[in-house]
Steps between C-alpha positions, in 0.01 A plus 500: 500500500742773605813295577700760691856418607550463877810665650590454867679778683798395711293588805210275396735209423661540842164515675380186322818322605442610861146359488633167374769483768253586776248234397779245445598529866178311571430311177738494204253338259233756582749782451570379147132456413405836655769679298361336186150620591624856542688488170195352324286784633755754375514326161122539479561876488670463162160442342289706742719790617206713613363236737674655802367790703616852416703629795462871426271650236776744403709197390256253337780280369628428851297219652491236769386142500421312820613140510357245744363782721856529631739657250466819298669504162569855384553551128513760224361459150681650202254478210746640245766239575242231586673425828396451859763581760454321831602761756456308825347195665415598857321331784175687556584560867812694400313756288419827667 
């Protein structure tokens, strides 16, 4: 087991909060459970950091993970420090 430390960028934390607020407009309980599901998926990366798709072969440590066919979680692996930095959590429709 690799057990990498997860670090959220300010941007990713803000985007996760925006997701929660948006879902809560319709269903507060679902917003809370959905946020937990996203965080659980991100926590999974601590043991399997390479499970995401490489974004660009020139930068193999920068990856993305699709959650619920809706959100794309961008992250960077630092094998020396044993950390995973969550760069962003974007709705798939917003990615160009």
